[in-house]
C-alpha positions in Angstrom: -112.7 132.0 -164.7 -115.6 133.7 -163.1 -117.1 134.6 -159.8 -120.1 133.3 -158.0 -122.1 133.9 -154.8 -125.2 132.6 -153.0 -126.9 132.2 -149.7 -129.1 129.6 -148.0 -131.7 130.4 -145.3 -131.7 127.8 -142.6 -134.9 128.9 -141.0 -138.3 129.8 -142.5 -137.1 133.0 -144.2 -137.8 133.0 -147.9 -136.8 135.3 -150.8 -139.6 136.7 -152.9 -137.3 138.4 -155.5 -133.8 138.5 -157.0 -133.0 141.8 -155.4 -130.4 140.7 -152.9 -128.6 138.2 -155.2 -128.5 140.8 -158.0 -126.8 143.2 -155.7 -124.3 140.6 -154.5 -123.4 139.8 -158.1 -122.9 143.5 -159.0 -120.4 143.8 -156.2 -118.1 141.3 -158.0 -119.2 141.9 -161.6 -115.5 142.5 -162.5 -115.0 138.8 -162.1 -117.3 138.0 -165.0 -118.4 140.8 -167.3 -119.6 138.6 -170.2 -122.7 137.0 -168.7 -124.7 136.6 -165.5 -127.3 134.1 -164.2 -129.4 133.4 -161.2 -131.1 130.3 -159.9 -133.5 130.4 -157.0 -134.2 127.1 -155.3 -137.1 126.0 -153.0 -135.5 123.1 -151.2 -138.7 122.1 -149.5 -141.0 122.1 -152.6 -138.1 120.8 -154.8 -138.4 123.4 -157.5 -136.2 126.1 -159.0 -136.5 129.2 -161.2 -133.9 130.8 -163.5 -133.3 134.6 -164.0 -130.8 137.1 -165.3 -129.6 140.3 -163.6 -130.8 142.8 -166.2 -133.5 143.8 -163.8 -134.7 142.5 -160.4 -137.6 140.1 -160.7 -140.1 138.5 -158.4 -140.1 134.7 -158.1 -143.3 132.9 -158.9 -142.9 131.2 -155.5 -140.5 132.1 -152.6 -137.0 130.5 -152.5 -134.6 129.6 -149.6 -131.4 128.9 -151.6 -130.0 131.5 -154.1 -127.2 130.9 -156.7 -125.7 133.8 -158.6 -123.0 133.7 -161.3 -120.8 136.2 -163.2 -119.1 134.7 -166.3 -115.8 135.5 -167.9 -116.0 133.4 -171.1 -112.9 131.3 -171.7 -114.1 128.0 -173.1 -117.2 127.8 -175.3 -118.0 131.5 -175.7 -121.6 130.7 -176.6 -124.7 130.8 -174.4 -124.3 127.0 -173.9 -121.7 127.7 -171.3 -124.1 129.8 -169.2 -124.2 129.3 -165.5 -125.6 128.3 -163.0 -125.9 125.1 -165.0 -128.8 122.7 -164.6 -128.5 118.9 -165.1 -130.7 117.4 -167.9 -132.8 115.7 -165.3 -133.2 119.0 -163.4 -131.9 117.4 -160.2 -128.6 119.2 -159.9 -127.6 122.9 -160.0 -123.9 123.7 -160.4 -121.6 126.7 -160.5 -117.9 126.5 -161.1 -115.2 129.2 -161.1 -112.0 128.0 -162.7 -110.7 125.7 -165.4 -110.4 121.9 -165.4 -107.5 121.0 -167.8 -108.3 117.3 -168.0 -112.1 117.6 -168.3 -112.2 116.5 -171.9 -110.3 113.3 -171.1 -113.6 112.1 -169.5 -116.1 113.1 -172.2 -116.0 110.0 -174.4 -116.4 107.6 -171.4 -119.3 109.7 -170.1 -120.9 109.6 -173.5 -120.6 105.8 -173.6 -122.4 105.8 -170.3 -125.3 107.7 -171.8 -124.5 111.3 -171.0 -125.0 113.9 -173.7 -123.5 117.3 -174.0 -124.8 120.6 -175.5 -121.6 122.7 -175.0 -117.8 122.4 -175.3 -117.3 123.8 -171.8 -115.4 122.0 -169.0 -118.1 123.0 -166.6 -120.7 120.8 -168.3 -118.3 117.8 -168.1 -117.8 118.5 -164.3 -121.6 118.5 -163.9 -121.9 115.1 -165.6 -118.9 113.7 -163.6 -120.8 114.7 -160.5 -124.0 113.0 -161.8 -122.0 109.8 -162.6 -119.7 109.6 -159.6 -120.9 111.8 -156.8 -119.0 114.6 -155.0 -115.9 113.0 -153.5 -114.9 110.8 -156.4 -115.6 113.5 -158.9 -113.3 115.9 -157.1 -110.4 113.3 -157.0 -110.6 113.2 -160.8 -110.3 116.9 -161.4 -106.9 118.4 -162.5 -107.2 122.2 -162.4 -108.1 125.2 -160.4 -111.7 125.5 -159.1 -114.3 126.6 -156.6 -117.6 124.7 -157.0 -121.0 125.0 -155.6 -123.6 122.2 -156.2 -127.1 121.7 -154.9 -128.4 118.2 -155.3 -132.2 117.9 -155.1 -132.1 114.1 -154.5 -129.8 114.5 -151.5 -131.2 117.8 -150.4 -127.6 118.9 -149.9 -125.5 121.9 -150.8 -121.8 121.2 -151.6 -119.0 123.7 -151.7 -115.5 122.6 -152.8 -112.1 124.3 -153.4 -109.2 123.0 -155.4 -106.2 121.1 -153.9 -103.9 124.2 -153.4 -106.4 127.1 -153.0 -105.8 128.6 -156.5 -109.4 129.9 -156.5 -111.1 131.5 -153.5 -114.3 130.3 -151.9 -115.5 132.2 -148.8 -118.0 130.9 -146.4 -120.1 133.0 -144.0 -121.8 131.1 -141.2 -124.6 132.8 -139.3 -127.2 131.3 -137.0 -130.0 131.2 -139.6 -128.1 131.8 -142.8 -125.1 130.5 -144.7 -123.6 132.6 -147.6 -120.7 131.8 -149.9 -118.8 133.8 -152.5 -115.7 134.1 -154.6 -115.2 137.5 -153.0 -116.4 138.5 -149.5 -117.5 142.0 -150.7 -120.7 140.3 -152.0 -121.8 139.7 -148.4 -122.2 143.5 -148.1 -125.5 143.2 -150.0 -127.0 140.7 -147.5 -129.8 142.1 -145.4 -128.9 142.6 -141.7 -125.2 142.0 -142.3 -122.2 144.1 -141.5 -118.5 143.1 -141.5 -117.3 142.7 -137.9 -113.7 142.3 -136.9 -112.2 139.2 -135.5 -108.7 140.1 -134.2 -108.1 136.8 -132.3 -105.4 136.0 -134.8 -103.7 139.4 -134.7 -100.5 138.0 -133.3 -100.2 135.6 -136.2 -101.0 138.4 -138.6 -98.3 140.7 -137.3 -95.7 138.1 -137.9 -96.8 136.5 -141.1 -99.1 139.1 -142.8 -101.8 136.5 -143.2 -104.0 134.1 -141.3 -104.3 130.7 -142.9 -107.6 129.9 -144.6 -109.5 132.3 -142.3 -110.0 136.0 -142.3 -110.0 139.0 -140.0 -113.8 139.1 -140.1 -116.1 137.3 -137.7 -117.8 134.1 -139.0 -116.0 134.2 -142.4 -113.4 131.6 -143.6 -111.8 130.8 -146.9 -112.6 127.2 -147.4 -109.6 124.9 -146.8 -108.0 123.8 -150.1 -108.5 120.1 -150.9 -111.8 119.9 -148.9 -115.5 120.1 -149.6 -118.2 121.4 -147.4 -121.5 119.5 -147.0 -124.6 121.5 -145.8 -127.6 119.4 -145.0 -130.5 120.0 -142.5 -128.7 123.1 -141.3 -125.6 121.1 -140.4 -122.2 122.1 -141.9 -119.5 119.4 -142.2 -116.1 119.3 -144.0 -114.4 116.4 -145.7 -110.9 116.1 -147.1 -110.5 114.9 -150.7 -106.8 115.7 -151.1 -104.1 115.2 -148.4 -100.7 116.6 -149.2 -99.2 114.1 -146.8 -99.9 111.4 -149.3 -97.3 113.0 -151.6 -93.6 112.3 -151.8 -93.8 108.6 -151.1 -92.5 107.5 -154.6 -89.1 109.2 -154.8 -87.7 109.7 -158.3 -84.1 108.7 -158.7 -81.8 111.7 -159.0 -80.6 110.6 -162.5 -84.2 110.5 -163.7 -85.4 113.7 -162.0 -84.6 116.2 -164.7 -86.2 114.3 -167.5 -89.4 113.5 -165.5 -89.8 117.0 -164.2 -89.3 118.6 -167.6 -91.9 116.3 -169.1 -94.4 117.1 -166.4 -93.9 120.9 -166.8 -94.1 120.8 -170.5 -97.3 118.8 -170.4 -98.8 121.1 -167.7 -98.1 124.2 -169.7 -99.5 122.6 -172.9 -102.7 121.6 -171.2 -103.1 125.1 -169.7 -102.9 126.8 -173.1 -106.5 125.4 -173.7 -108.7 128.5 -174.4 -111.1 130.0 -176.8 -109.6 133.5 -176.1 -106.0 134.8 -176.2 -103.5 133.4 -173.8 -100.3 135.2 -172.7 -97.6 134.9 -170.0 -96.7 137.0 -167.0 -92.9 137.3 -167.5 -90.7 138.5 -164.6 -87.5 137.4 -166.2 -86.9 134.8 -163.4 -86.4 131.1 -163.9 -90.0 130.0 -163.2 -91.9 132.5 -165.5 -89.2 132.2 -168.2 -89.6 128.4 -168.4 -93.4 128.7 -168.5 -93.1 131.2 -171.3 -90.6 128.9 -173.1 -93.1 126.0 -173.2 -96.1 128.3 -174.0 -94.2 129.8 -176.9 -93.9 126.3 -178.4 -97.7 126.0 -178.5 -98.3 129.1 -180.8 -96.9 130.3 -184.1 -93.5 131.9 -183.7 -93.7 135.5 -182.7 -97.3 135.3 -181.5 -97.0 134.8 -177.8 -97.6 137.9 -175.8 -96.0 138.6 -172.4 -96.6 141.3 -169.8 -93.9 142.5 -167.5 -93.5 145.2 -164.8 -90.2 147.2 -164.5 -88.8 149.9 -162.3 -86.4 152.8 -162.8 -84.2 151.6 -160.0 -82.0 148.8 -161.6 -81.6 147.2 -158.2 -85.3 146.2 -158.4 -85.7 145.7 -162.1 -85.0 142.5 -164.1 -85.7 144.3 -167.4 -82.5 143.0 -169.0 -83.5 139.4 -168.4 -87.0 140.1 -169.6 -85.5 141.5 -172.8 -83.2 138.5 -173.2 -86.1 136.0 -172.9 -88.3 138.1 -175.3 -85.6 138.3 -177.9 -84.6 134.6 -177.7 -88.2 133.4 -177.9 -89.4 136.1 -180.4 -92.1 137.3 -178.0 -94.6 140.2 -178.3 -93.3 141.6 -175.1 -95.2 144.4 -173.3 -93.4 146.2 -170.4 -94.8 148.7 -168.0 -92.9 150.8 -165.5 -94.3 151.4 -162.0 -93.6 154.5 -160.0 -94.6 155.7 -156.5 -97.3 158.0 -157.8 -99.2 155.1 -159.5 -98.5 152.9 -156.4 -100.3 155.1 -154.0 -102.9 156.2 -156.5 -104.3 152.6 -156.8 -103.4 151.3 -153.3 -107.0 151.7 -152.0 -108.4 150.0 -155.2 -106.1 147.1 -154.7 -107.1 146.7 -151.0 -110.8 146.9 -152.0 -110.2 144.0 -154.4 -107.9 142.0 -152.0 -110.4 142.3 -149.1 -107.5 142.0 -146.6 -104.6 144.1 -145.7 -102.2 143.6 -148.6 -99.9 140.8 -148.0 -97.0 141.8 -150.2 -95.9 145.3 -151.4 -95.6 143.9 -154.9 -99.3 143.2 -155.0 -99.7 146.6 -156.7 -97.3 145.5 -159.4 -99.6 142.6 -160.2 -102.5 145.0 -160.2 -100.7 147.1 -162.8 -99.6 144.1 -164.8 -103.2 142.8 -165.0 -104.6 146.2 -165.8 -102.3 146.5 -168.8 -102.6 142.8 -169.8 -106.3 143.4 -170.5 -105.3 145.4 -173.5 -103.7 142.3 -175.0 -104.9 139.0 -173.6 -107.7 137.4 -171.4 -105.6 134.6 -169.8 -102.2 134.8 -168.2 -99.9 132.0 -167.2 -97.5 132.6 -164.2 -94.9 130.8 -162.2 -96.4 130.6 -158.7 -95.8 127.3 -156.9 -92.3 126.5 -158.2 -90.4 128.0 -155.2 -92.5 126.2 -152.7 -92.7 122.8 -154.3 -89.1 122.8 -155.6 -87.3 124.5 -152.8 -86.5 127.8 -154.5 -86.2 130.1 -151.6 -82.9 130.6 -149.8 -84.5 129.5 -146.6 -84.5 125.9 -147.9 -80.7 126.1 -148.2 -80.4 127.3 -144.6 -82.6 124.5 -143.4 -80.4 122.0 -145.3 -77.4 123.3 -143.4 -79.1 122.6 -140.2 -77.2 124.7 -137.7 -78.8 128.1 -137.0 -75.5 129.6 -135.9 -74.5 132.0 -138.7 -74.3 135.8 -139.4 -78.1 135.9 -139.9 -78.6 134.3 -136.5 -76.3 136.8 -134.8 -78.0 139.7 -136.5 -81.4 138.4 -135.3 -80.0 138.0 -131.9 -79.0 141.7 -131.7 -82.4 142.8 -133.0 -84.3 140.7 -130.5 -82.3 141.2 -127.3 -85.3 142.5 -125.5 -87.2 139.3 -126.3 -84.3 136.9 -126.1 -86.4 134.0 -124.7 -88.8 133.9 -127.6 -86.0 134.3 -130.1 -83.9 131.4 -128.6 -87.0 129.2 -128.3 -87.6 129.3 -132.0 -84.1 129.5 -133.4 -83.0 126.5 -131.4 -86.0 124.4 -132.5 -85.7 123.1 -136.1 -89.4 123.1 -136.8 -90.1 126.5 -135.4 -87.1 127.9 -137.2 -88.5 126.8 -140.5 -91.9 128.3 -139.6 -90.4 131.6 -138.7 -88.4 131.6 -142.0 -91.7 132.6 -143.7 -92.4 135.4 -141.3 -92.1 139.0 -142.5 -92.2 140.7 -139.2 -89.8 140.2 -136.3 -90.7 139.5 -132.6 -89.3 142.9 -131.7 -91.4 144.9 -134.3 -94.5 142.8 -133.3 -94.0 143.8 -129.7 -93.4 147.4 -130.7 -96.9 147.4 -132.4 -98.8 145.3 -129.9 -97.9 145.5 -126.2 -99.4 142.1 -125.3 -98.0 140.3 -128.4 -97.9 136.6 -127.7 -95.3 134.7 -129.8 -96.5 131.2 -128.8 -100.0 132.2 -129.9 -98.7 133.6 -133.1 -97.2 130.4 -134.3 -99.5 127.8 -132.6 -101.6 126.9 -135.7 -98.6 126.8 -138.0 -96.6 124.7 -135.5 -99.5 122.2 -135.3 -99.7 122.1 -139.1 -95.9 121.5 -139.5 -95.8 118.7 -136.9 -98.4 116.7 -138.9 -96.3 116.6 -142.0 -94.4 113.5 -143.1 -91.1 113.0 -144.9 -87.6 114.3 -144.8 -86.8 117.8 -143.5 -86.8 119.2 -147.0 -90.0 117.5 -148.0 -91.8 118.6 -144.9 -90.7 122.2 -145.4 -91.9 122.1 -149.0 -95.3 120.7 -148.0 -95.5 123.4 -145.2 -94.8 126.2 -147.7 -97.5 124.9 -150.0 -100.0 124.8 -147.2 -99.1 128.1 -145.4 -97.1 130.5 -147.6 -98.4 129.8 -151.1 -102.2 130.3 -150.5 -101.8 134.1 -149.9 -99.7 134.5 -153.0 -102.5 132.7 -154.9 -105.1 135.0 -153.5 -102.9 138.0 -154.6 -102.8 136.6 -158.1 -106.5 135.8 -158.2 -107.8 139.1 -156.8 -105.5 141.4 -158.7 -106.0 139.7 -162.0 -109.8 139.3 -161.6 -110.0 143.0 -160.7 -109.3 143.5 -164.5 -111.2 140.4 -165.7 -108.0 138.5 -166.4 -107.8 134.7 -165.7 -104.5 133.7 -164.1 -103.3 130.1 -164.5 -100.4 128.4 -162.6 -98.8 125.5 -164.5 -96.5 124.6 -161.6 -99.6 123.6 -159.6 -100.9 121.0 -162.0 -101.7 117.8 -160.1 -99.1 115.8 -161.8 -96.6 118.6 -161.6 -96.9 118.9 -157.9 -96.7 115.1 -157.4 -93.6 115.0 -159.5 -92.1 117.9 -157.6 -92.8 116.4 -154.2 -91.4 113.0 -155.4 -88.2 114.8 -156.3 -85.5 114.1 -153.7 -84.1 117.0 -151.7 -80.6 116.3 -152.9 -81.7 117.0 -156.5 -83.1 120.4 -155.4 -80.5 121.6 -152.9 -77.2 120.8 -154.5 -73.8 122.3 -155.4 -73.2 124.3 -158.6 -69.8 125.8 -159.0 -69.1 125.1 -155.3 -72.1 127.0 -154.2 -75.3 125.5 -152.7 -78.3 126.3 -154.9 -82.0 125.8 -154.4 -84.4 124.6 -157.1 -81.2 123.1 -158.7 -82.9 120.7 -161.1 -85.2 123.4 -162.4 -82.3 125.7 -162.9 -80.5 123.0 -164.9 -83.6 122.7 -167.2 -83.6 126.5 -167.5 -79.9 126.6 -168.3 -80.5 124.2 -171.2 -83.2 126.5 -172.7 -81.5 129.8 -172.1 -78.0 129.8 -170.6 -76.2 129.0 -167.4 -75.5 132.5 -166.2 -79.2 133.3 -166.8 -80.4 130.3 -164.7 -77.9 130.6 -161.9 -77.9 134.4 -161.2 -78.9 135.4 -157.7 -82.6 135.3 -157.2 -84.2 138.7 -157.1 -88.0 137.9 -156.9 -90.6 140.5 -157.7 -89.4 143.2 -155.3 -90.6 146.7 -154.7 -88.4 149.8 -153.9 -90.4 150.2 -150.7 -87.9 152.5 -149.0 -87.9 155.0 -151.9 -91.7 154.8 -152.2 -92.2 155.5 -148.5 -89.8 158.4 -148.6 -92.0 160.3 -151.1 -94.2 163.2 -150.2 -97.2 161.2 -151.6 -96.8 158.6 -148.8 -96.0 161.1 -146.0 -99.0 163.2 -146.9 -101.2 160.1 -146.9 -99.8 158.9 -143.6 -100.4 162.2 -141.7 -103.8 163.0 -143.2 -105.4 159.5 -143.3 -103.4 156.7 -141.8 -102.2 158.1 -138.5 -105.5 159.8 -137.5 -107.3 156.5 -138.2 -104.8 154.5 -136.2 -105.1 156.8 -133.2 -108.9 156.6 -133.3 -108.8 152.8 -133.7 -106.4 152.4 -130.8 -105.3 148.8 -131.7 -101.6 149.5 -132.1 -98.9 151.2 -130.1 -97.8 154.1 -132.2 -94.7 155.7 -130.5 -92.1 153.6 -132.2 -94.1 153.5 -135.4 -94.1 157.3 -135.7 -90.3 157.3 -135.2 -89.9 154.8 -138.0 -92.1 156.9 -140.4 -90.1 160.0 -139.6 -86.8 158.2 -140.3 -87.5 156.2 -143.5 -83.9 156.5 -144.8 -82.5 154.7 -141.7 -85.4 152.4 -140.9 -84.5 148.7 -140.9 -86.3 146.3 -143.4 -88.4 145.0 -140.5 -89.5 148.5 -139.6 -90.3 149.3 -143.2 -92.4 146.2 -143.4 -94.2 147.2 -140.2 -95.0 150.6 -141.7 -96.3 148.9 -144.8 -98.4 146.4 -142.9 -100.0 148.9 -140.6 -100.8 151.3 -143.5 -102.5 148.5 -145.4 -104.4 147.4 -142.3 -105.7 150.9 -141.6 -106.9 151.4 -145.1 -108.6 148.0 -145.1 -110.3 148.7 -141.8 -111.6 152.1 -143.0 -112.9 150.4 -146.1 -114.5 147.3 -144.6 -115.1 148.1 -140.9 -115.9 151.8 -140.6 
């Protein structure tokens, strides 16, 4: 895993030196501390020059396309894995951030076709796959996590591509005469005549869901859509799909075969993702998903040698420490546990927002920041359990959707909280699709209106509603596809940014190509099913987990990676930060209505969960705005 950046002048502007690209690389040096490289390309004269970043150098001739790369060495630690990588015929320049777990499956066939290799890196194989098959076909072959940038001299075309599920980030800045791209947007700060400008056109969506899908709160900057590649030629930017999730789920596995097929796919995925020339460990929460990943990972190393990293809390209501200890003892792990408290939480909050580049989506993002910080003492690669809940229906909202009728205690509670906005509330709760969309919201209609006087509910869900309506399959399958497209991406950005802040590579075995195909071919009745007269989500995975550990471990109530937010917000540390930094900034910015917000802050012990969430969201937003906009 690494980080890259670059830019392309679309007019007659040319770069005489490496000054700008060096500064762009330094802003994300944490993504790749082991090595750095630069390639300057003159697309008109068809030549290139290579450079390092040890010192800024002048090019022998001016360049219009710049590639810059920071390397975190994982496979082939030698200089042979250096990037940007140039093809043997000097016609292709490539950068790749990520890992391709099936890359070496293609090496022998490529050698038979006349390709030769100087390294044992997966990047070099990807380069030769591109040379042999071209962009689209090459991308369909790859099983892994990646962001790729390629310039092809023969086609005079720049390609940018992002993996199927958005595990790796790839930001694109489009200006009138310049295009820039980067693993992290902060690199754009170094571009001449550039400043971050806000784009709050999606503010309604942000207030409900904490994120905006595959775009940003900045003008002219998007996060490239997963499963697509961008083609830039003659100043024209076009996008092409290479993976469509709607093609999944058409070969349903019989319920009797599901457990065996799913377990085989997961075991194979974990095995392939243990591939590394540096130490690999696991992120262990004590839940079903991370415990299963840890179980299969432990089978790939000598007994007692697998290291795990976990975060715990003093408050037992938020800590799964006893389950972490159970897994560690059963699998003879080298388990490392670290407790997080409110002082640490607010101490690193701004650092985490700087790395995340967006108002933090989840309060537990700080937990992953701490976990990655401590993991660096022990490992360089961490496996985690992201993707299981979305692809295998692990959230309780999947059970509610299965039941169909909205009329329950939860519906009545929502009705009471949204009496002032009854029309909007009824419009979505009585519409099955919109109800499933709103199940992934963190804010409520009432709190959104309290913060933004002209909040528009229809506008907030428009893009998500359009996405949902295009999805094919049963209700359960459509919901799982929707969650993979809209809920998971932000969780993946949380993992990527917090782990890379400490030069840690995070891998997600549940998002292996075959694993996702298997999951989406799994029938809904195998996932939402009775166990001891209680409807359970992710049922087949829990059955696998029960076989490896025990039934009461697999079938306990899902806790998730929660944060004792109320107790944290009740501390003097938070109150001091709010009154000295956050509230004055909010008043000056004048984006939100503050009357009710102030009341919630003054009454943390009695604030509702939605109100606590609103406080958290606005605090993160203001810190982000001060950092990136002011």
